[in-house]
KEDREN-318404 format. One record per atom (N, C-alpha, C, CB): residue number from 1; residue in one letter; z, x, y. Coordinates in Angstrom, 2 decimals, padded with zeros to 5 digits. Atoms other than C-alpha are relative to their C-alpha. Glycine has a CB too. Layout:
N
+-----+-----+---------+---------+---------+
!   n ! res !      up !    east !   north !
+-----+-----+---------+---------+---------+
! NUM !   a !       Z !       X !       Y !
...
+-----+-----+---------+---------+---------+
REM end
This chain:
93
+-----+-----+---------+---------+---------+
!   n ! res !      up !    east !   north !
+-----+-----+---------+---------+---------+
!   1 !   x ! -000.27 !  000.98 ! -001.19 !
!   1 !   x !  000.25 !  000.04 ! -000.13 !
!   1 !   x ! -000.28 !  000.62 !  001.48 !
!   1 !   x !  001.56 ! -000.47 ! -000.06 !
!   2 !   x ! -000.26 ! -000.11 ! -001.57 !
!   2 !   x ! -000.96 !  000.91 !  003.70 !
!   2 !   x !  001.17 ! -000.31 !  000.29 !
!   2 !   x ! -000.79 ! -000.79 !  000.86 !
!   3 !   x ! -000.83 !  000.22 ! -000.87 !
!   3 !   x !  001.64 !  001.61 !  005.98 !
!   3 !   x ! -000.61 ! -000.26 !  001.42 !
!   3 !   x !  000.86 !  001.02 ! -000.08 !
!   4 !   x !  000.70 !  000.13 ! -001.42 !
!   4 !   x !  001.32 ! -000.27 !  009.55 !
!   4 !   x ! -000.45 !  000.72 !  000.90 !
!   4 !   x !  000.51 ! -000.45 !  000.65 !
!   5 !   x !  000.47 ! -000.89 ! -000.87 !
!   5 !   x !  000.78 !  002.77 !  011.40 !
!   5 !   x ! -001.78 !  000.07 ! -000.50 !
!   5 !   x !  000.99 !  001.52 ! -000.14 !
!   6 !   x !  001.17 ! -000.56 ! -000.42 !
!   6 !   x ! -002.50 !  003.43 !  009.95 !
!   6 !   x ! -000.72 ! -001.25 !  000.48 !
!   6 !   x ! -000.75 !  000.86 ! -001.11 !
!   7 !   x !  000.55 !  001.17 ! -000.57 !
!   7 !   x ! -003.96 ! -000.20 !  010.65 !
!   7 !   x !  000.18 !  000.12 !  001.64 !
!   7 !   x !  000.75 ! -001.31 ! -000.66 !
!   8 !   x ! -000.26 ! -000.16 ! -001.31 !
!   8 !   x ! -002.63 !  000.55 !  014.17 !
!   8 !   x ! -000.27 !  000.64 !  000.26 !
!   8 !   x !  000.76 !  000.00 !  000.48 !
!   9 !   x !  001.48 ! -000.79 ! -000.07 !
!   9 !   x ! -004.03 !  003.90 !  014.12 !
!   9 !   x ! -001.43 ! -000.66 !  000.16 !
!   9 !   x ! -000.18 !  000.72 ! -001.29 !
!  10 !   x !  001.73 !  000.49 !  000.28 !
!  10 !   x ! -007.51 !  002.42 !  012.99 !
!  10 !   x ! -000.06 ! -000.90 !  001.16 !
!  10 !   x ! -000.48 ! -000.97 ! -001.67 !
!  11 !   x !  000.00 !  000.60 ! -000.96 !
!  11 !   x ! -007.05 ! -000.13 !  015.60 !
!  11 !   x ! -000.02 !  000.65 !  001.25 !
!  11 !   x !  000.81 ! -000.69 ! -000.13 !
!  12 !   x ! -000.58 ! -001.35 ! -001.26 !
!  12 !   x ! -006.41 !  002.37 !  018.70 !
!  12 !   x ! -001.28 !  000.38 !  000.13 !
!  12 !   x !  001.19 !  001.55 ! -000.49 !
!  13 !   x !  001.22 ! -000.91 ! -000.11 !
!  13 !   x ! -009.48 !  004.52 !  017.53 !
!  13 !   x ! -001.11 ! -000.90 !  000.22 !
!  13 !   x ! -000.27 !  000.92 ! -001.29 !
!  14 !   x !  000.87 !  000.88 ! -000.43 !
!  14 !   x ! -011.77 !  001.59 !  017.18 !
!  14 !   x ! -000.21 ! -000.59 !  001.28 !
!  14 !   x !  000.11 ! -000.78 ! -000.65 !
!  15 !   x !  000.14 !  000.35 ! -001.29 !
!  15 !   x ! -011.19 !  000.38 !  020.46 !
!  15 !   x ! -000.10 !  000.92 !  000.94 !
!  15 !   x !  000.85 ! -000.71 !  000.33 !
!  16 !   x !  000.61 ! -001.17 ! -000.56 !
!  16 !   x ! -011.50 !  003.91 !  021.73 !
!  16 !   x ! -001.74 !  000.60 ! -000.04 !
!  16 !   x !  000.82 !  000.92 ! -000.65 !
!  17 !   x !  001.32 ! -000.15 !  000.21 !
!  17 !   x ! -014.72 !  004.25 !  020.35 !
!  17 !   x ! -001.15 ! -001.12 !  000.39 !
!  17 !   x ! -000.03 !  000.24 ! -001.31 !
!  18 !   x !  000.72 !  000.72 ! -000.64 !
!  18 !   x ! -016.13 !  000.96 !  021.48 !
!  18 !   x !  000.04 !  000.08 !  001.61 !
!  18 !   x !  000.28 ! -001.14 ! -000.48 !
!  19 !   x ! -000.01 ! -000.05 ! -001.82 !
!  19 !   x ! -015.09 !  001.91 !  025.14 !
!  19 !   x ! -001.22 !  000.98 !  000.05 !
!  19 !   x !  001.72 !  000.81 !  000.97 !
!  20 !   x !  001.30 ! -001.40 !  000.24 !
!  20 !   x ! -017.03 !  005.23 !  024.49 !
!  20 !   x ! -001.66 ! -000.76 !  000.13 !
!  20 !   x !  000.17 !  000.88 ! -002.13 !
!  21 !   x !  001.37 !  000.48 ! -000.43 !
!  21 !   x ! -019.99 !  003.43 !  023.35 !
!  21 !   x ! -000.64 ! -000.84 !  001.21 !
!  21 !   x ! -000.30 ! -000.63 ! -000.90 !
!  22 !   x !  000.81 !  000.84 ! -000.46 !
!  22 !   x ! -019.93 !  000.87 !  025.95 !
!  22 !   x ! -000.09 !  000.89 !  001.41 !
!  22 !   x !  000.52 ! -001.60 ! -000.03 !
!  23 !   x !  000.54 ! -000.79 ! -000.87 !
!  23 !   x ! -019.61 !  003.57 !  028.41 !
!  23 !   x ! -001.45 !  001.10 !  000.13 !
!  23 !   x !  000.98 !  000.54 !  000.11 !
!  24 !   x !  001.29 ! -001.04 !  000.11 !
!  24 !   x ! -022.83 !  005.40 !  027.27 !
!  24 !   x ! -000.92 ! -001.09 !  000.08 !
!  24 !   x ! -000.22 !  001.08 ! -001.48 !
!  25 !   x !  000.75 !  000.85 ! -000.20 !
!  25 !   x ! -024.42 !  002.09 !  027.45 !
!  25 !   x ! -000.17 ! -000.63 !  001.24 !
!  25 !   x !  000.20 ! -000.66 ! -000.74 !
!  26 !   x !  000.71 ! -000.17 ! -001.91 !
!  26 !   x ! -023.82 !  001.56 !  031.24 !
!  26 !   x ! -000.37 !  001.24 !  000.39 !
!  26 !   x !  001.13 ! -000.32 !  001.34 !
!  27 !   x !  000.53 ! -001.12 !  000.22 !
!  27 !   x ! -024.29 !  004.95 !  031.36 !
!  27 !   x ! -001.75 ! -000.22 !  000.29 !
!  27 !   x !  000.49 !  000.44 ! -001.49 !
!  28 !   x !  001.65 !  000.17 !  000.48 !
!  28 !   x ! -028.23 !  004.05 !  030.18 !
!  28 !   x ! -000.12 ! -001.02 !  000.85 !
!  28 !   x ! -000.51 ! -000.40 ! -001.69 !
!  29 !   x !  001.01 !  000.68 ! -000.88 !
!  29 !   x ! -028.96 !  001.18 !  032.07 !
!  29 !   x !  000.50 !  000.22 !  001.77 !
!  29 !   x ! -000.04 ! -001.79 ! -000.53 !
!  30 !   x ! -000.20 !  000.17 ! -001.31 !
!  30 !   x ! -027.39 !  001.94 !  035.17 !
!  30 !   x ! -001.30 !  001.38 !  000.72 !
!  30 !   x !  001.93 !  000.22 !  000.32 !
!  31 !   x !  001.26 ! -001.11 ! -000.33 !
!  31 !   x ! -029.95 !  005.54 !  035.22 !
!  31 !   x ! -000.81 ! -000.09 ! -000.90 !
!  31 !   x !  000.29 !  001.51 !  000.09 !
!  32 !   x !  001.19 !  000.27 !  000.48 !
!  32 !   x ! -032.87 !  003.55 !  033.46 !
!  32 !   x ! -001.27 !  000.13 !  000.75 !
!  32 !   x !  000.10 ! -001.10 ! -000.38 !
!  33 !   x !  001.58 ! -000.62 ! -000.87 !
!  33 !   x ! -035.10 !  004.24 !  036.42 !
!  33 !   x !  000.37 !  001.25 !  000.49 !
!  33 !   x ! -000.65 ! -000.96 !  001.52 !
!  34 !   x !  000.23 ! -001.38 ! -000.39 !
!  34 !   x ! -034.34 !  007.60 !  037.12 !
!  34 !   x ! -000.87 !  000.73 ! -000.50 !
!  34 !   x !  000.91 !  000.65 ! -000.12 !
!  35 !   x !  001.38 ! -000.53 !  000.98 !
!  35 !   x ! -037.24 !  009.77 !  036.31 !
!  35 !   x !  001.05 !  001.25 ! -000.41 !
!  35 !   x ! -001.93 !  000.56 !  000.98 !
!  36 !   x ! -000.96 ! -001.60 !  000.62 !
!  36 !   x ! -035.80 !  012.42 !  033.60 !
!  36 !   x !  001.05 ! -000.37 ! -000.44 !
!  36 !   x !  000.52 !  001.24 !  001.07 !
!  37 !   x ! -001.58 !  000.31 !  000.22 !
!  37 !   x ! -033.13 !  010.59 !  032.80 !
!  37 !   x !  000.15 ! -000.20 ! -001.97 !
!  37 !   x !  000.48 ! -001.87 !  001.09 !
!  38 !   x !  000.02 !  000.05 !  001.19 !
!  38 !   x ! -032.40 !  010.87 !  029.03 !
!  38 !   x !  000.72 ! -001.06 ! -000.70 !
!  38 !   x !  000.31 !  001.06 ! -000.33 !
!  39 !   x ! -000.91 !  000.33 !  000.15 !
!  39 !   x ! -031.32 !  008.19 !  027.19 !
!  39 !   x !  001.33 !  000.25 ! -001.29 !
!  39 !   x ! -000.47 ! -000.90 !  000.22 !
!  40 !   x ! -001.36 ! -000.65 !  001.03 !
!  40 !   x ! -027.67 !  008.42 !  024.89 !
!  40 !   x !  000.13 ! -000.73 ! -000.61 !
!  40 !   x !  001.36 !  000.35 !  000.37 !
!  41 !   x ! -000.56 !  000.55 !  000.74 !
!  41 !   x ! -026.37 !  007.27 !  022.34 !
!  41 !   x !  001.52 !  000.69 ! -000.87 !
!  41 !   x ! -001.09 ! -000.32 ! -000.68 !
!  42 !   x ! -001.36 ! -000.74 !  000.83 !
!  42 !   x ! -022.64 !  007.88 !  020.34 !
!  42 !   x ! -000.19 ! -000.24 ! -001.41 !
!  42 !   x !  001.59 ! -000.67 !  000.40 !
!  43 !   x !  000.18 ! -000.31 !  001.29 !
!  43 !   x ! -022.78 !  009.37 !  016.87 !
!  43 !   x !  001.02 ! -000.38 ! -000.58 !
!  43 !   x ! -000.27 !  001.21 ! -000.28 !
!  44 !   x ! -000.86 !  000.48 !  000.31 !
!  44 !   x ! -020.73 !  007.42 !  014.79 !
!  44 !   x !  000.08 !  000.45 ! -001.50 !
!  44 !   x ! -000.05 ! -001.26 !  000.39 !
!  45 !   x ! -000.09 ! -000.20 !  001.38 !
!  45 !   x ! -019.01 !  008.48 !  011.49 !
!  45 !   x !  001.35 ! -000.40 ! -000.57 !
!  45 !   x ! -000.29 !  001.38 ! -000.30 !
!  46 !   x ! -000.74 !  000.68 !  000.50 !
!  46 !   x ! -016.93 !  007.40 !  009.02 !
!  46 !   x !  001.59 !  001.29 ! -000.05 !
!  46 !   x ! -000.84 ! -000.64 ! -001.45 !
!  47 !   x ! -001.16 ! -000.58 ! -000.34 !
!  47 !   x ! -013.02 !  009.18 !  009.04 !
!  47 !   x !  001.27 !  000.22 ! -001.26 !
!  47 !   x !  000.43 ! -000.89 !  001.14 !
!  48 !   x ! -000.93 !  000.31 !  000.77 !
!  48 !   x ! -010.39 !  009.99 !  006.74 !
!  48 !   x !  000.98 !  000.86 !  000.40 !
!  48 !   x ! -000.31 !  000.01 ! -001.30 !
!  49 !   x ! -001.33 ! -000.61 !  000.01 !
!  49 !   x ! -006.81 !  011.52 !  006.59 !
!  49 !   x !  000.28 !  001.09 ! -001.12 !
!  49 !   x !  001.00 ! -001.11 ! -000.16 !
!  50 !   x ! -000.30 ! -000.83 !  001.46 !
!  50 !   x ! -006.72 !  014.76 !  004.86 !
!  50 !   x !  001.65 !  000.27 ! -000.41 !
!  50 !   x ! -000.75 !  001.66 !  000.15 !
!  51 !   x ! -001.21 ! -000.38 !  000.26 !
!  51 !   x ! -003.71 !  016.71 !  003.46 !
!  51 !   x !  000.79 !  000.31 !  000.92 !
!  51 !   x !  000.01 !  000.83 ! -000.68 !
!  52 !   x ! -001.15 ! -000.37 ! -001.25 !
!  52 !   x ! -002.48 !  018.30 !  006.57 !
!  52 !   x !  000.06 ! -001.07 !  001.30 !
!  52 !   x ! -000.43 !  001.62 !  000.74 !
!  53 !   x ! -000.27 !  001.48 ! -000.32 !
!  53 !   x ! -002.60 !  014.55 !  008.31 !
!  53 !   x ! -000.88 !  000.29 !  001.20 !
!  53 !   x !  001.71 ! -000.64 !  000.25 !
!  54 !   x !  000.19 !  000.00 ! -001.18 !
!  54 !   x ! -005.24 !  015.41 !  010.58 !
!  54 !   x ! -001.35 ! -000.96 ! -000.45 !
!  54 !   x ! -000.04 !  001.50 !  000.82 !
!  55 !   x !  000.95 !  000.76 !  000.55 !
!  55 !   x ! -008.34 !  012.89 !  011.00 !
!  55 !   x ! -001.24 !  000.88 ! -000.12 !
!  55 !   x ! -000.21 ! -001.24 !  000.78 !
!  56 !   x !  001.07 ! -000.51 !  000.64 !
!  56 !   x ! -011.26 !  014.08 !  009.67 !
!  56 !   x ! -001.60 ! -000.57 !  000.24 !
!  56 !   x !  000.40 ! -000.14 ! -001.32 !
!  57 !   x !  000.97 !  000.56 !  000.21 !
!  57 !   x ! -014.90 !  013.07 !  009.67 !
!  57 !   x ! -001.15 !  000.85 ! -001.03 !
!  57 !   x ! -000.37 ! -000.34 !  001.31 !
!  58 !   x !  000.98 ! -000.89 !  001.23 !
!  58 !   x ! -017.49 !  013.32 !  006.55 !
!  58 !   x ! -000.62 ! -001.33 ! -000.31 !
!  58 !   x !  000.89 !  000.96 ! -001.61 !
!  59 !   x !  000.85 !  000.61 !  000.12 !
!  59 !   x ! -020.14 !  011.80 !  005.30 !
!  59 !   x ! -000.31 ! -000.04 ! -001.69 !
!  59 !   x ! -000.92 !  000.48 !  000.93 !
!  60 !   x !  000.42 !  000.09 !  001.67 !
!  60 !   x ! -019.80 !  012.46 !  001.82 !
!  60 !   x !  001.83 ! -000.54 ! -000.81 !
!  60 !   x ! -000.75 !  002.23 ! -000.74 !
!  61 !   x ! -001.33 !  000.04 !  000.25 !
!  61 !   x ! -015.88 !  011.61 !  000.99 !
!  61 !   x ! -000.16 ! -001.48 ! -000.24 !
!  61 !   x !  001.04 !  000.56 !  001.13 !
!  62 !   x !  000.11 !  001.37 ! -000.01 !
!  62 !   x ! -016.81 !  008.08 ! -000.16 !
!  62 !   x !  001.23 ! -000.80 ! -000.30 !
!  62 !   x ! -000.98 ! -000.33 ! -000.86 !
!  63 !   x ! -001.30 !  000.64 !  000.52 !
!  63 !   x ! -013.70 !  007.38 ! -002.16 !
!  63 !   x !  000.97 !  000.16 !  000.91 !
!  63 !   x !  000.50 !  000.52 ! -001.28 !
!  64 !   x ! -000.76 !  000.11 ! -001.20 !
!  64 !   x ! -011.95 !  007.86 !  001.23 !
!  64 !   x ! -000.49 ! -001.00 !  000.65 !
!  64 !   x !  000.05 !  001.11 !  000.81 !
!  65 !   x !  000.63 !  000.47 ! -000.77 !
!  65 !   x ! -013.91 !  005.17 !  002.61 !
!  65 !   x !  001.04 ! -001.21 !  000.31 !
!  65 !   x ! -001.39 ! -000.18 ! -000.46 !
!  66 !   x ! -000.57 !  001.00 ! -000.58 !
!  66 !   x ! -012.02 !  002.32 !  004.59 !
!  66 !   x !  001.28 !  000.56 !  001.07 !
!  66 !   x !  000.45 ! -000.93 ! -001.17 !
!  67 !   x ! -001.11 ! -000.56 ! -001.42 !
!  67 !   x ! -010.12 !  004.66 !  007.43 !
!  67 !   x ! -000.47 ! -000.07 !  001.36 !
!  67 !   x !  000.38 !  001.61 ! -000.03 !
!  68 !   x !  000.01 !  000.02 ! -001.09 !
!  68 !   x ! -011.80 !  003.40 !  009.86 !
!  68 !   x ! -001.35 !  000.95 !  000.57 !
!  68 !   x !  001.33 !  000.33 !  000.32 !
!  69 !   x !  001.16 ! -000.83 ! -000.21 !
!  69 !   x ! -014.89 !  004.98 !  012.19 !
!  69 !   x !  000.93 !  001.15 !  001.41 !
!  69 !   x ! -001.70 ! -001.21 !  000.60 !
!  70 !   x ! -000.77 ! -000.84 ! -001.30 !
!  70 !   x ! -014.71 !  007.89 !  014.97 !
!  70 !   x ! -001.07 !  000.74 !  000.54 !
!  70 !   x !  001.31 !  001.12 ! -000.41 !
!  71 !   x !  001.12 ! -000.65 ! -000.76 !
!  71 !   x ! -017.00 !  009.41 !  017.11 !
!  71 !   x ! -000.01 !  001.43 ! -000.33 !
!  71 !   x !  000.13 ! -000.19 !  001.54 !
!  72 !   x ! -000.08 ! -001.49 !  001.03 !
!  72 !   x ! -018.33 !  012.51 !  016.07 !
!  72 !   x ! -000.62 !  000.74 !  001.68 !
!  72 !   x ! -001.52 !  000.16 ! -002.07 !
!  73 !   x !  000.08 ! -000.26 ! -000.91 !
!  73 !   x ! -020.33 !  012.90 !  019.44 !
!  73 !   x ! -001.37 ! -001.17 !  000.82 !
!  73 !   x ! -000.06 !  001.46 ! -000.20 !
!  74 !   x !  000.74 !  000.84 ! -000.84 !
!  74 !   x ! -023.09 !  011.83 !  022.10 !
!  74 !   x ! -001.04 !  001.22 ! -000.32 !
!  74 !   x !  000.58 ! -000.50 !  001.69 !
!  75 !   x !  001.20 ! -000.24 !  000.07 !
!  75 !   x ! -026.70 !  012.38 !  021.36 !
!  75 !   x ! -000.98 ! -000.49 !  001.17 !
!  75 !   x ! -000.28 ! -000.46 ! -001.13 !
!  76 !   x !  001.14 !  000.76 ! -000.91 !
!  76 !   x ! -029.80 !  012.19 !  023.79 !
!  76 !   x ! -001.13 ! -000.03 ! -000.95 !
!  76 !   x ! -000.47 !  000.80 !  001.50 !
!  77 !   x !  001.14 !  000.86 !  000.85 !
!  77 !   x ! -032.73 !  009.87 !  022.35 !
!  77 !   x ! -001.14 !  000.65 !  000.27 !
!  77 !   x ! -000.22 ! -001.59 !  000.37 !
!  78 !   x !  001.36 ! -000.60 ! -000.59 !
!  78 !   x ! -035.92 !  012.08 !  022.61 !
!  78 !   x ! -001.14 !  000.01 ! -001.29 !
!  78 !   x !  000.30 !  001.75 !  000.65 !
!  79 !   x !  001.38 !  000.01 !  001.02 !
!  79 !   x ! -039.36 !  012.45 !  020.83 !
!  79 !   x !  000.09 !  001.30 ! -000.19 !
!  79 !   x ! -001.62 ! -000.50 !  000.56 !
!  80 !   x ! -000.10 ! -001.63 !  000.36 !
!  80 !   x ! -039.31 !  015.75 !  019.10 !
!  80 !   x ! -001.38 !  000.38 !  000.63 !
!  80 !   x !  000.11 !  000.47 ! -001.88 !
!  81 !   x !  001.31 ! -000.19 ! -000.36 !
!  81 !   x ! -043.19 !  015.34 !  019.85 !
!  81 !   x ! -000.66 !  000.02 !  001.73 !
!  81 !   x ! -000.58 ! -001.08 ! -000.80 !
!  82 !   x !  000.06 !  000.23 ! -001.63 !
!  82 !   x ! -043.10 !  014.50 !  023.68 !
!  82 !   x !  000.70 !  001.51 !  000.46 !
!  82 !   x !  001.09 ! -001.63 !  000.63 !
!  83 !   x ! -001.21 ! -001.61 ! -000.44 !
!  83 !   x ! -040.36 !  017.66 !  024.18 !
!  83 !   x ! -001.06 !  001.19 ! -000.38 !
!  83 !   x !  001.93 !  000.27 ! -001.39 !
!  84 !   x !  000.53 ! -001.41 !  000.41 !
!  84 !   x ! -042.99 !  020.02 !  022.23 !
!  84 !   x ! -001.20 !  000.27 !  000.77 !
!  84 !   x ! -000.35 !  000.14 ! -001.55 !
!  85 !   x !  000.86 ! -000.34 ! -001.01 !
!  85 !   x ! -045.79 !  019.23 !  024.18 !
!  85 !   x !  000.17 !  000.06 !  001.17 !
!  85 !   x ! -000.78 ! -000.53 !  000.00 !
!  86 !   x ! -000.85 ! -000.27 ! -001.29 !
!  86 !   x ! -043.88 !  019.27 !  027.07 !
!  86 !   x ! -000.05 !  001.41 !  000.80 !
!  86 !   x !  001.43 ! -000.18 ! -000.41 !
!  87 !   x !  000.08 ! -001.34 !  000.05 !
!  87 !   x ! -042.85 !  022.90 !  026.47 !
!  87 !   x ! -000.93 !  000.88 !  000.04 !
!  87 !   x !  000.39 !  000.26 ! -000.73 !
!  88 !   x !  001.49 ! -000.66 ! -000.13 !
!  88 !   x ! -046.17 !  023.72 !  025.62 !
!  88 !   x ! -000.74 !  000.31 !  001.78 !
!  88 !   x ! -001.11 ! -001.28 ! -000.90 !
!  89 !   x !  000.81 !  000.31 ! -001.39 !
!  89 !   x ! -047.63 !  022.65 !  029.09 !
!  89 !   x !  000.57 !  000.88 !  001.22 !
!  89 !   x !  000.16 ! -001.69 !  000.45 !
!  90 !   x ! -000.45 ! -000.59 ! -000.94 !
!  90 !   x ! -045.08 !  024.53 !  031.07 !
!  90 !   x !  000.29 !  001.18 ! -000.26 !
!  90 !   x !  000.82 ! -000.52 !  000.45 !
!  91 !   x !  000.06 ! -001.28 !  000.39 !
!  91 !   x ! -045.34 !  027.70 !  031.86 !
!  91 !   x !  001.19 !  001.11 !  000.12 !
!  91 !   x ! -001.01 !  000.39 !  000.63 !
!  92 !   x ! -001.25 ! -001.07 !  000.46 !
!  92 !   x ! -042.44 !  030.33 !  030.96 !
!  92 !   x !  000.14 !  000.45 !  001.57 !
!  92 !   x ! -000.45 !  001.54 ! -001.34 !
!  93 !   x ! -000.51 ! -000.56 ! -001.17 !
!  93 !   x ! -040.43 !  031.22 !  034.45 !
!  93 !   x !  000.81 !  001.17 ! -000.62 !
!  93 !   x !  000.86 ! -001.05 !  000.91 !
+-----+-----+---------+---------+---------+
REM end
């Protein structure tokens, strides 16, 4: 049986992750007309509690699933083909 604090901790992290995702969405909306702005997204991964009681992220420890999600980072959504073409057409400085 899980303790009450695990549920509270999962709820807290879920709210924080949702707030971060909303912040990124707001940034994307407010900068949508800015030339050169690249849309961003939050990377979300599964989390588990390791033997030293630190929250870890994982994609391979499926037996430990069910302990919530955690934000891994923020990535820019870019088209690699367009980036490559831009870099090829821009002279080196």
